[in-house]
C-alpha positions in Angstrom: 85.6 13.3 68.5 83.2 16.2 68.7 80.2 15.9 66.5 78.3 19.0 65.5 74.6 18.4 65.0 73.1 20.4 62.1 70.4 22.7 63.3 66.9 21.9 61.9 65.8 24.6 59.5 62.8 26.5 60.8 59.8 26.6 58.5 59.3 30.1 57.0 55.8 30.2 58.4 56.6 28.8 61.8 55.9 31.8 64.0 53.6 30.4 66.7 54.1 33.5 69.0 53.0 36.0 66.3 49.5 37.5 66.7 48.5 37.6 63.0 45.7 40.0 63.7 48.1 42.6 64.8 51.0 41.8 62.5 51.1 43.9 59.3 53.4 43.8 56.2 55.4 46.9 55.6 53.3 49.4 53.6 55.9 51.2 51.4 53.2 53.6 50.2 53.0 55.1 53.7 56.8 55.7 53.7 57.3 56.9 50.1 53.9 58.3 49.1 53.1 60.1 52.3 51.5 63.5 51.8 54.1 66.3 51.5 53.6 68.9 54.3 53.9 72.4 53.0 54.6 74.4 56.2 58.2 75.2 57.3 59.9 72.5 59.4 59.3 73.5 63.1 62.4 73.3 65.3 62.7 73.9 69.0 66.1 74.7 70.4 67.1 74.0 74.1 70.3 75.1 75.8 71.7 74.2 79.2 72.8 77.4 80.9 71.2 80.6 82.4 74.4 82.6 82.5 74.2 86.1 81.0 76.8 85.2 78.4 75.9 81.5 78.0 77.8 79.9 75.2 75.3 77.1 74.8 72.7 79.8 74.1 75.0 81.6 71.7 75.6 78.4 69.8 71.8 77.7 69.6 71.3 81.3 68.3 73.8 80.6 65.5 72.1 77.3 64.8 68.7 79.1 64.7 69.9 81.6 62.2 71.2 78.7 60.0 68.0 76.8 60.3 66.0 79.9 59.3 68.2 80.3 56.3 67.5 76.7 55.4 63.8 77.4 55.5 62.9 76.2 59.0 60.8 78.0 61.6 62.5 78.1 65.0 61.6 78.8 68.6 63.9 78.7 71.7 63.1 78.0 75.3 64.7 80.1 78.1 65.2 77.7 81.0 65.5 80.5 83.6 62.7 80.1 86.1 62.0 76.5 85.3 61.5 74.6 88.6 63.4 71.5 89.4 61.6 68.3 88.3 58.9 67.3 90.8 59.4 70.6 92.7 56.3 72.1 91.1 53.2 70.9 89.3 52.8 70.4 85.6 50.6 73.5 85.6 53.6 75.7 86.4 53.8 78.4 83.6 57.4 77.5 82.6 56.6 73.8 82.5 53.5 74.5 80.3 55.6 76.7 78.0 58.2 74.0 77.5 55.6 71.3 76.9 53.6 73.4 74.5 56.8 74.1 72.5 57.7 70.4 72.4 54.2 69.6 71.1 54.5 72.3 68.5 57.9 71.2 67.1 58.8 68.6 64.5 62.5 68.5 65.4 64.7 69.7 68.3 68.3 70.9 68.9 69.8 70.2 72.4 73.0 72.0 73.3 74.6 71.7 76.7 77.8 72.9 78.3 79.9 70.1 79.7 80.2 70.5 83.5 82.1 68.0 85.6 82.2 65.7 82.7 78.5 65.7 82.0 75.6 67.7 80.7 74.4 70.4 83.1 71.6 69.9 85.6 69.8 72.8 83.8 69.8 70.8 80.6 68.7 67.6 82.2 65.9 69.3 84.1 64.4 70.5 80.8 64.4 67.0 79.4 63.0 65.6 82.6 60.0 68.0 82.4 59.2 66.7 78.9 56.7 63.9 79.4 57.2 60.5 77.7 53.4 60.4 77.2 50.3 62.5 77.6 47.6 60.0 77.7 48.4 57.5 75.0 50.3 60.2 73.0 54.1 60.6 73.1 54.9 64.2 72.3 58.5 63.4 71.3 58.1 60.1 69.5 59.2 60.2 65.9 60.5 63.7 65.9 64.1 64.5 64.9 66.9 65.6 67.2 70.4 67.1 66.8 72.8 67.2 69.8 75.6 69.7 70.4 77.8 70.8 73.3 80.2 73.6 74.3 83.3 73.0 76.3 85.3 75.4 78.5 88.5 73.5 77.7 89.6 70.9 75.2 87.1 69.1 73.0 85.0 66.5 74.7 82.0 64.4 73.7 80.6 63.4 77.1 77.6 65.7 77.0 76.6 64.8 73.4 76.9 61.1 74.2 74.6 61.5 77.2 72.2 63.6 75.1 72.1 60.8 72.5 71.1 58.3 75.2 68.3 60.6 76.3 67.2 61.1 72.7 66.8 57.4 72.2 65.0 57.1 75.5 62.6 59.8 74.4 62.1 57.9 71.1 63.5 60.8 69.0 65.2 60.2 65.7 68.6 61.4 66.6 70.6 62.4 63.5 74.2 60.9 63.1 76.1 64.2 63.0 76.8 66.3 66.1 78.8 69.3 67.2 81.3 69.9 70.1 82.9 73.3 70.4 86.1 73.4 72.5 87.2 76.6 74.3 83.9 78.1 73.4 84.9 81.4 75.0 87.5 81.9 72.2 85.0 81.2 69.4 82.8 84.3 69.7 83.5 88.0 68.9 82.6 91.1 71.0 79.2 91.1 69.4 78.5 87.5 70.5 78.7 86.1 67.0 80.6 83.0 66.2 83.9 83.4 64.4 84.6 81.6 61.1 86.1 78.2 61.9 85.8 74.5 61.3 83.6 74.4 64.4 81.1 76.8 62.9 81.2 74.8 59.7 80.3 71.7 61.6 77.3 73.4 63.1 76.1 74.3 59.6 76.6 70.6 58.7 74.5 69.5 61.6 71.7 71.9 60.9 71.6 70.9 57.2 71.3 67.3 58.2 68.6 68.0 60.8 66.4 69.8 58.2 66.9 67.0 55.7 65.9 64.3 58.2 63.0 66.4 59.4 61.7 66.9 55.9 62.1 63.2 55.1 60.4 61.8 58.2 57.8 64.3 59.4 55.1 63.2 56.9 55.4 59.6 57.9 56.6 59.9 61.5 53.5 58.2 62.9 54.0 55.2 60.6 57.7 55.0 61.5 56.9 54.4 65.1 53.8 52.3 64.7 54.7 49.1 66.7 53.4 45.6 66.6 53.7 45.3 70.4 51.6 48.3 71.0 49.0 47.3 68.4 48.4 44.3 70.6 47.4 46.5 73.5 44.2 48.4 73.6 44.2 52.2 74.2 43.4 51.8 77.9 46.1 49.3 78.6 48.7 51.4 76.6 47.7 54.6 78.5 48.2 52.8 81.9 51.6 51.4 80.9 53.1 54.6 79.5 51.8 56.8 82.3 53.0 54.7 85.3 53.9 57.1 88.2 57.7 57.7 88.2 59.5 56.2 91.2 
């Protein structure tokens, strides 16, 4: 006969591994009573193609117009001329432009074509040039992100799934909604404006959600990503760890 032994209940205060000097109760006032910022939400839009008629760019232009109507300030980065990662220094003008825009923004939109079942190299190169850290500061941490993709054929979600993984890796607050536009070449008129469709409506949904999440979180973003483990490190140790040379 199998006899199951009852597990011994752990005392509520039995946390021998916890550094009480660095452990802090949740301060709800820093979440719900954070100062309300008065400036417009700042959103950076990145797209993953340099074609003359790039549908990922056209989608981000539609998204920018929607964001502006919702009260956001938008800027876009043109990836043309951006060198391959590690093929130039961080002082390259296009790299500096991209990094300055990332530091400026409070939220981002990433939109890539799907090529060979994945995001484009142009899209990935932009993300690879965004540093995880500058000193002990992470320029993407705590900011919001919306992901979208355009497809040349039937609807797919490979690119947005990959972009979500990258958003998590960059410690961005990636919103739940997303957009995938199939047969994108059929969704724009001769003036390169998107035609009315459920795909356009979904982009409106995504931009609404992005602005809401940005407004909710930007005033307390630093507190949202304040971590016990990092409080245990001093600034010098933290800087060394987050700035390890990439292999």
